[in-house]
N, CA and C atoms as an extended XYZ file, in Angstrom:
222
Properties=species:S:1:pos:R:3:atomname:S:1:resname:S:1:resid:I:1 pbc="F F F"
N         0.547       -0.756       -0.272 N   MET     1
C         0.194       -0.029        0.221 CA  MET     1
C         1.427        1.103       -0.409 C   MET     1
N         0.395        2.186       -0.550 N   ALA     2
C         1.350        3.754       -0.529 CA  ALA     2
C         1.212        4.216        0.624 C   ALA     2
N         2.294        4.785        0.929 N   LEU     3
C         2.378        6.198        1.758 CA  LEU     3
C         1.346        7.288        2.129 C   LEU     3
N         0.754        7.605        3.313 N   VAL     4
C         0.207        8.797        2.480 CA  VAL     4
C         0.418        9.771        3.756 C   VAL     4
N         0.943       11.489        2.995 N   LEU     5
C         0.901       12.021        4.197 CA  LEU     5
C         0.011       12.317        5.335 C   LEU     5
N         0.267       12.729        6.357 N   VAL     6
C        -0.507       12.656        7.004 CA  VAL     6
C        -0.310       14.188        8.505 C   VAL     6
N         0.849       15.032        8.331 N   LYS     7
C         1.435       15.603        9.630 CA  LYS     7
C         2.772       16.258        8.928 C   LYS     7
N         2.463       17.944        8.991 N   ASN     8
C         3.812       18.688        8.217 CA  ASN     8
C         4.100       19.635        9.759 C   ASN     8
N         5.855       18.958       10.179 N   PHE     9
C         5.694       19.526       11.873 CA  PHE     9
C         7.229       20.750       11.060 C   PHE     9
N         6.803       21.810       11.881 N   PRO    10
C         8.531       22.524       11.951 CA  PRO    10
C         9.855       22.073       12.205 C   PRO    10
N        10.119       20.430       13.025 N   ASP    11
C        11.982       20.768       13.227 CA  ASP    11
C        10.957       18.836       13.653 C   ASP    11
N        12.360       18.613       13.551 N   ARG    12
C        12.260       17.091       13.252 CA  ARG    12
C        12.432       16.135       15.110 C   ARG    12
N        12.190       17.126       16.208 N   MET    13
C        11.943       16.905       16.824 CA  MET    13
C        10.071       16.580       17.443 C   MET    13
N         9.778       17.452       16.862 N   TYR    14
C         8.167       17.312       16.512 CA  TYR    14
C         7.655       16.151       16.109 C   TYR    14
N         8.071       16.442       14.743 N   ALA    15
C         8.035       14.731       14.201 CA  ALA    15
C         8.506       13.912       14.785 C   ALA    15
N         9.262       12.759       15.379 N   ASP    16
C        10.362       11.896       16.174 CA  ASP    16
C         9.065       11.689       17.442 C   ASP    16
N         8.606       12.910       17.813 N   ARG    17
C         7.502       12.563       18.946 CA  ARG    17
C         6.244       12.212       18.505 C   ARG    17
N         5.882       12.625       17.435 N   ALA    18
C         4.719       11.994       17.121 CA  ALA    18
C         4.409       10.456       16.239 C   ALA    18
N         6.216       10.481       16.019 N   ARG    19
C         6.131        8.804       15.288 CA  ARG    19
C         6.440        8.026       16.599 C   ARG    19
N         6.979        8.351       18.129 N   GLN    20
C         6.714        6.955       18.839 CA  GLN    20
C         5.058        7.466       19.362 C   GLN    20
N         4.262        8.410       19.309 N   THR    21
C         3.255        8.095       19.597 CA  THR    21
C         2.404        7.431       18.811 C   THR    21
N         2.409        7.295       17.335 N   LEU    22
C         1.922        6.468       16.877 CA  LEU    22
C         2.177        5.346       16.901 C   LEU    22
N         3.687        5.541       16.958 N   ARG    23
C         4.343        3.237       17.423 CA  ARG    23
C         3.094        3.027       18.887 C   ARG    23
N         2.772        3.686       19.510 N   GLN    24
C         1.969        2.851       20.383 CA  GLN    24
C         1.596        2.485       20.631 C   GLN    24
N         0.825        3.492       19.449 N   GLU    25
C        -1.035        2.857       19.240 CA  GLU    25
C        -1.036        1.851       17.675 C   GLU    25
N         0.124        1.352       17.479 N   GLY    26
C         0.703       -0.118       16.594 CA  GLY    26
C         0.382        0.702       14.974 C   GLY    26
N         0.832        2.104       15.021 N   ILE    27
C         1.159        2.538       13.238 CA  ILE    27
C         2.580        2.568       13.693 C   ILE    27
N         2.841        2.128       12.163 N   GLU    28
C         3.911        2.450       12.000 CA  GLU    28
C         3.880        3.741       10.953 C   GLU    28
N         5.136        3.952       11.401 N   SER    29
C         5.142        5.599       10.118 CA  SER    29
C         6.695        6.161        9.470 C   SER    29
N         6.832        7.006        8.999 N   VAL    30
C         8.367        6.911        8.201 CA  VAL    30
C         8.160        8.779        8.345 C   VAL    30
N         9.286        9.205        8.448 N   ILE    31
C         9.885       10.689        8.464 CA  ILE    31
C        10.638       10.934        7.025 C   ILE    31
N        10.331       12.070        6.448 N   GLN    32
C        10.550       12.286        5.117 CA  GLN    32
C        11.281       13.757        5.763 C   GLN    32
N        12.293       14.256        5.477 N   SER    33
C        12.564       15.447        6.114 CA  SER    33
C        14.212       15.854        5.005 C   SER    33
N        14.451       17.607        4.249 N   PRO    34
C        15.598       17.734        3.865 CA  PRO    34
C        16.919       17.382        4.983 C   PRO    34
N        16.637       17.817        6.240 N   ASP    35
C        17.585       17.607        7.161 CA  ASP    35
C        18.230       16.783        7.615 C   ASP    35
N        19.139       16.572        7.966 N   PRO    36
C        20.596       15.745        8.901 CA  PRO    36
C        20.336       14.910        9.737 C   PRO    36
N        18.672       15.445       10.771 N   GLY    37
C        18.438       14.059       11.416 CA  GLY    37
C        19.692       14.893       12.771 C   GLY    37
N        18.977       13.596       13.850 N   ILE    38
C        20.165       13.825       14.934 CA  ILE    38
C        21.652       14.124       15.200 C   ILE    38
N        21.686       13.463       14.281 N   PHE    39
C        23.287       13.138       13.924 CA  PHE    39
C        24.544       14.948       13.109 C   PHE    39
N        22.893       15.646       12.539 N   GLY    40
C        23.821       16.337       12.126 CA  GLY    40
C        23.471       17.951       12.579 C   GLY    40
N        24.212       19.168       12.107 N   ALA    41
C        23.831       19.855       12.949 CA  ALA    41
C        22.677       21.478       13.188 C   ALA    41
N        21.810       20.489       12.073 N   GLY    42
C        20.597       21.482       11.181 CA  GLY    42
C        19.068       20.438       12.536 C   GLY    42
N        19.575       19.396       13.036 N   SER    43
C        18.307       18.750       13.820 CA  SER    43
C        17.584       19.296       14.436 C   SER    43
N        17.478       20.326       15.015 N   MET    44
C        16.842       21.099       16.035 CA  MET    44
C        16.524       22.133       15.204 C   MET    44
N        16.732       22.126       14.131 N   VAL    45
C        15.708       24.035       14.052 CA  VAL    45
C        14.854       23.897       12.855 C   VAL    45
N        14.000       24.622       12.159 N   SER    46
C        12.951       24.373       11.888 CA  SER    46
C        13.133       24.596       10.127 C   SER    46
N        13.252       23.718        9.759 N   THR    47
C        14.108       23.725        8.374 CA  THR    47
C        12.201       24.325        7.578 C   THR    47
N        12.606       25.380        6.287 N   PRO    48
C        11.865       25.710        5.056 CA  PRO    48
C        10.800       25.247        4.802 C   PRO    48
N        11.141       23.812        4.315 N   ARG    49
C        10.079       22.817        4.258 CA  ARG    49
C         9.046       21.861        5.522 C   ARG    49
N         9.937       21.923        6.564 N   GLY    50
C         9.414       21.128        7.878 CA  GLY    50
C         9.707       19.901        7.130 C   GLY    50
N         9.396       18.777        8.501 N   VAL    51
C         9.279       17.601        8.560 CA  VAL    51
C         8.341       16.732        8.056 C   VAL    51
N         8.095       16.199        7.100 N   ASP    52
C         7.068       15.204        6.639 CA  ASP    52
C         7.026       13.731        7.950 C   ASP    52
N         5.294       13.132        7.915 N   LEU    53
C         5.410       12.110        8.494 CA  LEU    53
C         4.237       11.150        7.626 C   LEU    53
N         4.592       10.013        7.600 N   TYR    54
C         3.751        9.569        6.350 CA  TYR    54
C         3.471        8.282        7.554 C   TYR    54
N         2.318        7.965        7.052 N   VAL    55
C         1.701        6.350        7.497 CA  VAL    55
C         1.494        5.435        6.049 C   VAL    55
N         1.254        4.030        6.611 N   GLU    56
C         0.126        3.262        5.161 CA  GLU    56
C        -1.009        3.928        5.017 C   GLU    56
N        -1.317        3.994        3.920 N   GLY    57
C        -2.722        4.291        3.415 CA  GLY    57
C        -4.382        4.286        4.546 C   GLY    57
N        -3.425        2.694        4.559 N   GLU    58
C        -4.969        1.595        5.744 CA  GLU    58
C        -5.128        2.714        7.481 C   GLU    58
N        -4.396        3.040        7.797 N   ASP    59
C        -3.900        4.013        8.619 CA  ASP    59
C        -3.850        5.581        8.852 C   ASP    59
N        -3.796        5.983        7.735 N   ALA    60
C        -3.856        7.749        7.556 CA  ALA    60
C        -5.477        8.295        8.268 C   ALA    60
N        -6.504        7.809        8.161 N   GLU    61
C        -7.267        8.613        8.652 CA  GLU    61
C        -7.021        8.230       10.681 C   GLU    61
N        -6.450        7.187       11.285 N   GLU    62
C        -6.655        7.445       12.404 CA  GLU    62
C        -5.614        8.313       12.719 C   GLU    62
N        -4.130        8.099       12.302 N   ALA    63
C        -2.995        8.743       12.463 CA  ALA    63
C        -3.774        9.876       12.403 C   ALA    63
N        -4.303       10.808       11.303 N   LYS    64
C        -4.350       11.853       11.544 CA  LYS    64
C        -5.481       12.335       12.547 C   LYS    64
N        -6.405       11.692       13.153 N   ALA    65
C        -7.107       11.880       14.241 CA  ALA    65
C        -5.951       11.833       15.670 C   ALA    65
N        -5.543       10.915       15.748 N   LEU    66
C        -4.420       10.805       16.558 CA  LEU    66
C        -3.596       11.956       16.744 C   LEU    66
N        -2.874       12.617       15.864 N   LEU    67
C        -2.143       13.377       15.628 CA  LEU    67
C        -2.757       15.018       16.037 C   LEU    67
N        -3.922       15.247       15.288 N   ASN    68
C        -4.635       16.402       15.669 CA  ASN    68
C        -5.206       16.859       17.158 C   ASN    68
N        -4.974       15.208       17.742 N   ASP    69
C        -5.697       15.868       19.205 CA  ASP    69
C        -4.283       15.727       19.565 C   ASP    69
N        -3.007       15.185       19.683 N   VAL    70
C        -1.971       15.513       20.563 CA  VAL    70
C        -1.206       16.755       20.124 C   VAL    70
N        -0.984       16.571       18.774 N   PHE    71
C        -0.148       17.893       18.200 CA  PHE    71
C        -0.766       19.225       17.663 C   PHE    71
N        -2.272       19.084       18.170 N   ASP    72
C        -3.292       20.865       17.494 CA  ASP    72
C        -1.925       22.156       17.505 C   ASP    72
N        -2.238       22.579       16.910 N   GLY    73
C        -1.537       24.133       16.218 CA  GLY    73
C         0.002       23.578       16.202 C   GLY    73
N         0.928       22.483       16.129 N   ILE    74
C         1.875       22.319       15.564 CA  ILE    74
C         2.536       21.880       14.320 C   ILE    74
């Protein structure tokens, strides 16, 4: 099944927290970003395009609802 974008975050820190939240609910996710991650200099700095979080299409609605509850306004 194809991956679906569920949320864009301002930086990797938020995306990693969201990924962990989803994992606790049994939903696997993938982070895609132009930043170098935790081992690079820009890992905690907001990126111009943000950090995208993707899930399998079948989990998209549940993931979006969960992330909107936990990360509303981010």
